[in-house]
C-alpha positions in Angstrom: 11.3 -14.9 -6.7 7.8 -14.4 -5.2 6.9 -10.7 -4.3 4.0 -8.8 -3.0 3.5 -5.3 -4.3 1.7 -2.8 -2.0 1.1 0.6 -3.5 -0.5 3.8 -2.2 0.1 7.3 -1.3 1.5 6.4 2.3 0.6 9.9 3.4 1.9 8.8 5.9 2.7 5.1 6.2 1.1 3.6 9.3 1.1 0.3 11.4 -2.0 -1.2 9.5 0.2 -1.0 6.3 3.1 -2.7 8.1 1.0 -5.4 9.8 -0.9 -6.2 6.6 2.4 -6.5 4.7 3.9 -8.9 7.2 0.8 -11.1 7.2 0.9 -11.2 3.4 4.7 -12.1 3.5 4.1 -14.9 5.9 0.9 -16.4 4.6 1.7 -16.2 0.9 5.2 -17.4 1.5 6.7 -14.4 -0.4 10.4 -13.6 -0.6 9.6 -9.9 0.0 6.9 -7.2 0.0 7.8 -4.1 -1.9 6.1 -0.8 -0.9 5.6 1.4 -3.9 4.6 4.9 -3.1 2.7 6.5 -6.0 3.5 9.7 -7.7 0.0 11.1 -8.5 -2.9 8.8 -7.4 -5.5 8.1 -10.2 -8.5 7.4 -8.0 -8.1 10.1 -5.1 -6.8 13.6 -4.5 -3.1 14.2 -4.6 -1.2 13.4 -1.4 -0.5 16.3 1.1 3.1 15.4 1.6 5.4 15.5 -1.4 6.7 12.5 -3.2 10.2 12.5 -1.6 8.8 12.9 1.9 6.4 9.9 1.5 9.3 7.9 0.0 11.4 8.7 2.9 8.7 8.0 5.5 8.2 4.6 3.9 12.0 3.9 4.1 12.0 4.8 7.9 8.8 2.8 8.5 10.4 -0.4 7.0 13.9 0.2 8.2 15.3 -3.0 9.6 12.3 -5.2 8.7 13.3 -8.4 7.1 11.5 -9.0 3.9 10.3 -5.4 3.3 11.6 -3.2 0.5 10.6 0.1 -1.1 10.6 1.1 -4.8 10.7 4.7 -6.1 9.5 3.2 -9.6 6.2 5.2 -9.7 7.7 8.4 -8.4 10.6 8.2 -10.9 8.1 7.3 -13.7 6.3 10.7 -13.0 2.7 11.5 -14.0 -0.3 9.4 -12.9 0.7 6.2 -11.2 -1.3 3.4 -12.9 -0.8 -0.1 -11.3 -0.7 -1.9 -14.5 2.5 -0.2 -15.4 4.1 -1.0 -12.1 3.0 -4.7 -12.4 4.4 -4.9 -15.9 7.7 -3.5 -14.7 8.1 -5.9 -11.9 6.8 -8.9 -14.0 9.9 -8.7 -16.1 12.1 -9.2 -13.0 10.3 -11.8 -10.9 8.6 -15.2 -11.2 5.4 -14.4 -9.3 3.6 -11.3 -8.2 0.8 -10.8 -5.6 -0.8 -7.4 -5.7 -1.8 -6.6 -2.2 -5.0 -4.5 -1.8 -7.1 -3.3 0.9 -10.7 -4.3 0.8 -11.8 -0.9 -0.5 -9.4 -1.1 -3.5 -10.7 -4.7 -4.2 -14.2 -3.2 -4.5 -13.2 -0.7 -7.0 -10.6 -2.9 -8.9 -12.9 -3.3 -11.9 -12.6 0.5 -12.5 -8.8 0.5 -12.6 -7.1 1.4 -15.8 -6.1 -1.9 -17.7 -7.2 -4.1 -14.8 -7.5 -7.1 -17.0 -3.7 -6.7 -17.8 -3.1 -6.8 -14.0 -5.0 -10.0 -13.7 -2.8 -11.6 -16.5 0.4 -10.7 -14.7 -0.4 -10.8 -11.0 -2.5 -12.7 -8.3 -4.6 -10.5 -6.1 -4.5 -10.7 -2.4 -6.6 -8.5 -0.2 -6.9 -7.3 3.5 -10.2 -7.1 5.1 -11.4 -3.8 6.6 -14.8 -4.4 7.9 -14.4 -7.9 9.4 -17.1 -9.4 7.4 -17.4 -11.0 3.9 -17.7 -8.6 1.1 -20.4 -8.8 -1.6 -19.7 -5.6 -3.7 -16.9 -7.3 -5.7 -17.6 -8.9 -9.1 -17.5 -12.7 -8.9 -14.8 -12.8 -11.5 -12.4 -10.7 -9.5 -13.4 -12.2 -6.1 -12.8 -15.7 -7.3 -9.2 -14.7 -8.3 -8.4 -12.9 -5.0 -6.8 -14.3 -1.8 -8.0 -13.1 1.5 -5.1 -12.4 3.8 -5.9 -13.4 7.4 -4.9 -10.1 9.1 -5.8 -8.2 12.1 -8.5 -5.4 11.4 -7.1 -2.2 12.5 -9.2 0.9 11.8 -6.4 3.3 11.1 -6.2 5.6 8.0 -3.7 8.0 6.8 -6.5 10.6 6.6 -7.2 10.2 10.3 -3.5 10.6 11.3 -3.3 13.7 9.3 -6.4 15.1 11.2 -4.9 14.2 14.5 -1.7 16.0 13.7 -3.6 19.2 12.5 -5.6 19.1 15.9 -2.3 18.7 17.9 -3.1 15.2 19.1 -0.6 12.4 19.6 -0.1 9.8 16.8 2.0 7.6 19.0 1.6 3.9 18.2 -0.2 4.6 14.9 3.0 5.1 12.9 6.5 4.0 13.7 8.5 6.3 15.9 10.9 7.2 13.2 8.2 8.3 10.9 6.7 10.4 13.8 10.1 12.2 14.1 10.2 12.7 10.4 6.8 14.3 10.3 7.7 16.7 13.1 11.1 17.6 11.8 9.6 18.4 8.3 6.5 19.9 9.8 4.2 17.9 7.7 0.5 18.0 7.9 0.3 21.0 10.2 
């Protein structure tokens, strides 16, 4: 089985996550893409929404989407969510792993805890953000990373949270079921 792993805070999940995951599924001929919401991110401030809310939003975002799954591995593991642990966990269950990263994560990948272990167990695949070739990645890492041909959509969870706080619409930025969940639970207000 060939899987893609896409991790993050998903605070909240948005259409750029979904589009990128779909393109990876198609272009890498994956059996599935597994979304893995983290518990506590190691390289950024904690999420605004709680772990269970973020997990539920991902479930709603991918509901009915063939080839998409969600895992609560990092949330159940507790503590800081280090990707190498997640890759090790899934490596024991599947034949091939592609770690799906945004361009910004690829640039900082060499700073990740035990990144060498990740490279032993998984392929790297990355989504462009700026629409141009990147030069800030070490040649060793870039030579081992596959670029996913995906639409470049300038959406961020941070911007979505800001829009909610200002009372602006987030329609078309996140799936409708996620919008309903955010408003029902009064998240990000």
